[in-house]
ROMARTI-735277 format. One record per residue: residue number from 0; x, y, z of N, C-alpha, C, CB in turn; residue in one letter. Coordinates in steps of 0.1 Angstrom, whole numbers. Last residue first. Glycine has a CB too. Layout:
BEGIN
(NUM, (X, Y, Z), (X, Y, Z), (X, Y, Z), (X, Y, Z), A),
...
***
This chain:
BEGIN
(141, (600, 137, 1126), (613, 134, 1131), (623, 144, 1123), (616, 119, 1129), N),
(140, (576, 141, 1113), (576, 143, 1127), (590, 142, 1133), (568, 133, 1134), L),
(139, (580, 136, 1086), (575, 150, 1090), (576, 152, 1105), (561, 151, 1085), L),
(138, (589, 109, 1085), (597, 120, 1080), (593, 133, 1085), (595, 121, 1065), Y),
(137, (567, 97, 1097), (580, 96, 1104), (588, 108, 1098), (587, 81, 1103), V),
(136, (547, 101, 1077), (545, 106, 1090), (559, 108, 1098), (536, 97, 1097), G),
(135, (559, 88, 1055), (557, 102, 1054), (555, 109, 1068), (545, 105, 1046), I),
(134, (556, 62, 1067), (569, 67, 1063), (568, 82, 1062), (575, 60, 1050), S),
(133, (528, 59, 1071), (537, 59, 1082), (551, 65, 1079), (539, 44, 1086), L),
(132, (519, 61, 1043), (514, 71, 1053), (523, 71, 1065), (500, 67, 1058), Y),
(131, (532, 38, 1034), (536, 51, 1028), (532, 62, 1038), (529, 54, 1015), L),
(130, (519, 19, 1048), (533, 20, 1051), (539, 34, 1045), (542, 7, 1045), A),
(129, (494, 21, 1036), (495, 24, 1050), (510, 27, 1054), (489, 12, 1059), F),
(128, (503, 11, 1010), (497, 25, 1012), (498, 29, 1026), (483, 25, 1008), L),
(127, (511, -15, 1018), (521, -5, 1013), (515, 10, 1013), (525, -9, 999), L),
(126, (486, -26, 1025), (496, -24, 1035), (507, -14, 1031), (502, -37, 1039), W),
(125, (475, -25, 999), (469, -17, 1010), (478, -15, 1021), (457, -24, 1016), I),
(124, (491, -44, 986), (491, -30, 982), (485, -21, 992), (482, -29, 969), L),
(123, (487, -67, 1002), (499, -61, 1000), (499, -47, 996), (507, -69, 992), Y),
(122, (458, -70, 996), (463, -67, 1010), (477, -61, 1010), (462, -79, 1019), P),
(121, (461, -78, 968), (455, -65, 971), (458, -61, 986), (439, -66, 970), L),
(120, (469, -103, 962), (480, -93, 964), (474, -78, 968), (489, -92, 952), N),
(119, (448, -117, 955), (453, -120, 968), (464, -110, 972), (457, -134, 968), I),
(118, (443, -109, 927), (435, -104, 938), (441, -106, 952), (423, -111, 938), L),
(117, (463, -123, 912), (463, -108, 914), (455, -103, 925), (458, -101, 901), G),
(116, (457, -148, 918), (470, -144, 921), (471, -129, 921), (480, -150, 911), S),
(115, (430, -151, 907), (433, -152, 922), (446, -146, 926), (431, -166, 926), L),
(114, (435, -148, 879), (427, -138, 886), (431, -138, 901), (413, -140, 885), K),
(113, (462, -151, 862), (456, -158, 871), (448, -149, 881), (465, -168, 878), N),
(112, (471, -132, 843), (476, -146, 841), (467, -155, 850), (491, -147, 846), E),
(111, (460, -108, 851), (458, -112, 837), (462, -127, 835), (466, -103, 827), N),
(110, (470, -108, 877), (455, -109, 875), (453, -114, 861), (448, -95, 877), Y),
(109, (497, -102, 872), (493, -115, 878), (478, -117, 876), (497, -116, 893), F),
(108, (495, -77, 862), (501, -88, 852), (495, -101, 859), (518, -88, 851), K),
(107, (483, -62, 883), (477, -62, 870), (482, -73, 862), (479, -50, 863), Y),
(106, (503, -67, 903), (489, -72, 904), (482, -72, 891), (482, -63, 914), I),
(105, (525, -54, 891), (526, -68, 893), (511, -75, 895), (534, -70, 906), M),
(104, (516, -27, 891), (519, -34, 877), (519, -49, 880), (533, -29, 871), I),
(103, (514, -24, 918), (502, -22, 910), (504, -29, 896), (498, -7, 908), I),
(102, (541, -28, 925), (532, -37, 929), (519, -36, 922), (529, -36, 944), V),
(101, (552, -5, 913), (557, -17, 909), (546, -29, 913), (571, -20, 915), L),
(100, (540, 16, 929), (538, 15, 913), (542, 1, 909), (548, 26, 905), V),
(99, (550, 9, 954), (537, 8, 951), (534, 7, 936), (530, 20, 958), I),
(98, (578, 14, 949), (573, 0, 953), (558, -1, 950), (577, -3, 968), L),
(97, (576, 41, 946), (582, 33, 935), (576, 19, 937), (597, 33, 935), L),
(96, (568, 48, 972), (560, 51, 961), (563, 44, 948), (561, 65, 958), V),
(95, (590, 41, 986), (578, 32, 988), (568, 35, 977), (570, 34, 1002), I),
(94, (608, 61, 979), (611, 47, 975), (598, 38, 976), (622, 41, 983), W),
(93, (597, 83, 992), (598, 82, 977), (600, 68, 972), (609, 90, 972), I),
(92, (602, 74, 1018), (588, 77, 1015), (587, 77, 999), (584, 91, 1020), S),
(91, (629, 71, 1018), (622, 59, 1020), (607, 62, 1016), (624, 55, 1035), S),
(90, (636, 99, 1015), (640, 89, 1004), (631, 77, 1006), (656, 85, 1003), L),
(89, (628, 107, 1040), (622, 113, 1028), (624, 103, 1016), (628, 127, 1025), L),
(88, (644, 92, 1058), (631, 90, 1058), (623, 96, 1046), (626, 97, 1070), Y),
(87, (671, 75, 1061), (667, 85, 1050), (652, 85, 1049), (673, 82, 1036), W),
(86, (683, 57, 1077), (674, 67, 1083), (671, 78, 1073), (679, 73, 1096), K),
(85, (700, 36, 1071), (704, 50, 1067), (695, 61, 1073), (704, 51, 1052), F),
(84, (685, 16, 1084), (700, 16, 1086), (704, 31, 1082), (707, 5, 1076), I),
(83, (657, 21, 1079), (662, 17, 1092), (677, 19, 1094), (658, 2, 1095), F),
(82, (653, 30, 1051), (646, 36, 1063), (654, 34, 1076), (631, 31, 1065), F),
(81, (670, 15, 1035), (670, 29, 1034), (664, 36, 1047), (662, 34, 1022), I),
(80, (663, -11, 1044), (677, -6, 1045), (677, 9, 1045), (686, -11, 1033), I),
(79, (637, -13, 1036), (640, -14, 1050), (654, -9, 1053), (640, -29, 1055), S),
(78, (639, -10, 1007), (632, 0, 1015), (636, 0, 1030), (617, -1, 1014), W),
(77, (651, -33, 999), (659, -22, 999), (653, -10, 1007), (664, -18, 985), L),
(76, (628, -50, 997), (639, -53, 1007), (648, -41, 1009), (648, -65, 1002), G),
(75, (613, -38, 976), (608, -40, 989), (619, -42, 1000), (599, -51, 989), N),
(74, (631, -41, 955), (628, -28, 960), (622, -29, 974), (618, -20, 949), V),
(73, (630, -70, 953), (643, -63, 956), (641, -48, 962), (652, -62, 943), I),
(72, (603, -73, 947), (608, -79, 959), (621, -72, 963), (611, -94, 956), L),
(71, (601, -59, 923), (594, -54, 935), (599, -60, 947), (579, -58, 934), Q),
(70, (617, -77, 907), (620, -63, 909), (614, -57, 922), (615, -55, 897), T),
(69, (603, -102, 908), (616, -100, 915), (621, -86, 918), (627, -107, 908), Y),
(68, (580, -94, 894), (580, -100, 908), (593, -97, 915), (577, -115, 907), Y),
(67, (589, -85, 870), (582, -75, 878), (582, -80, 893), (568, -72, 872), I),
(66, (602, -110, 860), (609, -97, 861), (602, -87, 871), (612, -91, 847), T),
(65, (582, -129, 860), (592, -130, 869), (599, -117, 871), (602, -140, 866), K),
(64, (563, -129, 839), (560, -121, 851), (571, -121, 862), (547, -126, 858), N),
(63, (571, -147, 820), (572, -133, 817), (569, -124, 828), (562, -129, 806), Q),
(62, (565, -172, 830), (580, -167, 830), (579, -152, 828), (589, -175, 819), E),
(61, (535, -171, 849), (543, -175, 837), (557, -169, 838), (536, -172, 824), N),
(60, (523, -181, 881), (526, -172, 871), (534, -178, 859), (532, -160, 876), Q),
(59, (517, -192, 906), (508, -194, 895), (510, -186, 883), (495, -190, 900), K),
(58, (537, -185, 923), (537, -198, 919), (528, -200, 907), (533, -207, 929), N),
(57, (529, -160, 931), (540, -161, 921), (540, -174, 915), (554, -158, 928), F),
(56, (511, -165, 952), (506, -159, 940), (516, -160, 928), (503, -145, 943), S),
(55, (529, -175, 971), (519, -184, 966), (513, -178, 953), (508, -185, 977), Y),
(54, (545, -153, 975), (551, -165, 971), (540, -174, 965), (557, -171, 982), G),
(53, (526, -134, 986), (534, -131, 974), (539, -144, 967), (546, -121, 978), M),
(52, (517, -148, 1009), (508, -145, 998), (515, -142, 985), (499, -133, 1001), I),
(51, (542, -148, 1024), (536, -161, 1019), (526, -158, 1008), (529, -168, 1031), I),
(50, (545, -119, 1026), (555, -127, 1019), (550, -140, 1015), (568, -128, 1028), Y),
(49, (523, -114, 1042), (523, -109, 1029), (534, -116, 1021), (525, -94, 1029), L),
(48, (530, -128, 1066), (518, -132, 1059), (519, -127, 1045), (506, -126, 1066), I),
(47, (554, -113, 1073), (554, -128, 1070), (542, -133, 1062), (555, -136, 1083), T),
(46, (543, -88, 1076), (552, -91, 1065), (553, -106, 1062), (566, -85, 1067), W),
(45, (528, -91, 1100), (521, -87, 1087), (529, -91, 1076), (519, -73, 1086), A),
(44, (548, -99, 1117), (536, -108, 1115), (530, -104, 1102), (525, -106, 1127), I),
(43, (566, -78, 1118), (570, -90, 1113), (559, -100, 1110), (580, -96, 1122), P),
(42, (546, -56, 1127), (553, -56, 1113), (559, -70, 1109), (565, -45, 1113), F),
(41, (536, -58, 1152), (526, -60, 1141), (535, -63, 1127), (516, -47, 1140), V),
(40, (556, -51, 1169), (554, -66, 1168), (545, -69, 1156), (548, -72, 1182), I),
(39, (554, -23, 1172), (565, -29, 1164), (563, -44, 1162), (579, -27, 1170), G),
(38, (521, -11, 1170), (533, -16, 1178), (543, -22, 1169), (529, -25, 1189), S),
(37, (510, 12, 1143), (510, -1, 1151), (522, -2, 1160), (509, -14, 1142), P),
(36, (498, 44, 1142), (510, 36, 1141), (508, 24, 1150), (524, 44, 1144), S),
(35, (477, 62, 1146), (473, 49, 1140), (486, 40, 1138), (465, 51, 1126), F),
(34, (496, 93, 1140), (485, 85, 1146), (482, 71, 1138), (471, 94, 1147), P),
(33, (532, 89, 1134), (518, 96, 1132), (508, 87, 1139), (514, 97, 1116), P),
(32, (558, 90, 1159), (550, 84, 1148), (536, 91, 1147), (549, 68, 1151), K),
(31, (590, 94, 1167), (577, 101, 1169), (570, 96, 1156), (579, 118, 1169), T),
(30, (609, 66, 1177), (605, 76, 1167), (592, 82, 1170), (604, 70, 1153), L),
(29, (617, 45, 1193), (621, 58, 1196), (617, 69, 1187), (635, 58, 1198), N),
(28, (607, 22, 1180), (601, 26, 1193), (604, 41, 1197), (605, 17, 1205), Q),
(27, (624, 21, 1158), (610, 23, 1157), (604, 29, 1170), (603, 11, 1152), Y),
(26, (651, 17, 1153), (647, 26, 1162), (633, 29, 1163), (655, 38, 1161), N),
(25, (674, -7, 1142), (659, -4, 1144), (657, 5, 1155), (651, -17, 1146), M),
(24, (698, -18, 1139), (696, -3, 1136), (682, 1, 1138), (700, 0, 1121), F),
(23, (699, -45, 1142), (707, -36, 1151), (705, -21, 1150), (722, -38, 1148), P),
(22, (680, -53, 1121), (676, -53, 1136), (685, -45, 1145), (676, -67, 1140), S),
(21, (688, -54, 1095), (684, -42, 1100), (682, -42, 1115), (671, -39, 1094), I),
(20, (695, -81, 1092), (704, -71, 1088), (701, -57, 1095), (704, -70, 1072), I),
(19, (672, -95, 1099), (684, -97, 1107), (694, -86, 1104), (691, -111, 1104), L),
(18, (654, -86, 1078), (652, -83, 1093), (664, -85, 1101), (641, -93, 1100), G),
(17, (667, -97, 1056), (667, -83, 1058), (664, -79, 1072), (656, -77, 1049), I),
(16, (661, -124, 1063), (676, -119, 1061), (676, -103, 1063), (681, -123, 1047), I),
(15, (633, -124, 1062), (641, -127, 1074), (655, -123, 1074), (640, -140, 1077), G),
(14, (629, -117, 1036), (624, -109, 1046), (631, -111, 1060), (610, -110, 1047), G),
(13, (640, -140, 1023), (645, -127, 1020), (642, -117, 1032), (640, -122, 1006), M),
(12, (623, -160, 1034), (637, -160, 1038), (644, -147, 1035), (645, -172, 1030), I),
(11, (599, -151, 1020), (600, -153, 1035), (614, -153, 1040), (592, -167, 1039), V),
(10, (606, -153, 993), (603, -140, 999), (604, -141, 1015), (588, -137, 995), P),
(9, (612, -182, 992), (621, -171, 987), (618, -157, 994), (620, -171, 972), I),
(8, (591, -198, 1001), (602, -195, 1010), (612, -185, 1006), (609, -207, 1011), L),
(7, (573, -198, 980), (570, -191, 993), (582, -189, 1001), (560, -199, 1002), I),
(6, (588, -211, 960), (582, -197, 958), (578, -190, 971), (569, -198, 948), D),
(5, (592, -236, 973), (603, -226, 970), (598, -213, 968), (611, -231, 958), K),
(4, (565, -245, 975), (573, -243, 987), (585, -234, 985), (579, -256, 992), I),
(3, (560, -247, 947), (552, -238, 955), (560, -235, 969), (537, -244, 959), L),
(2, (578, -266, 939), (579, -253, 934), (571, -243, 942), (575, -253, 920), H),
(1, (568, -288, 952), (581, -284, 955), (583, -270, 950), (591, -293, 949), K),
(0, (543, -290, 939), (543, -288, 953), (557, -282, 957), (540, -301, 960), M),
***
């Protein structure tokens, strides 16, 4: 149980720290956004849920899957910095494609170790695909 709590807290805390770092630079409400863009409040709620899912699924993994998990977690955190602090919208779109590839690999590896751990990360993948759409939209419209 102690490991599960730690595994859940790591991505949640990382997301919180990244949120604090980028909050002075956030300009989401001022951007021209593509259709179906959610309001800004949706993002912290969605990411908190996804980070909890990630941590839970990671708890069921072997040592060999740690590298892909932590790599995608770092790439995930860096996306926010690229997008919000530097405002490099094209690079952020490319970066999120890298993240999507890493998450597909992670889901595959997690699924091979524990089917539920792979499957519960599918909403994360779907959210990233939607985030790619939003990122490309912001790049093209701004």
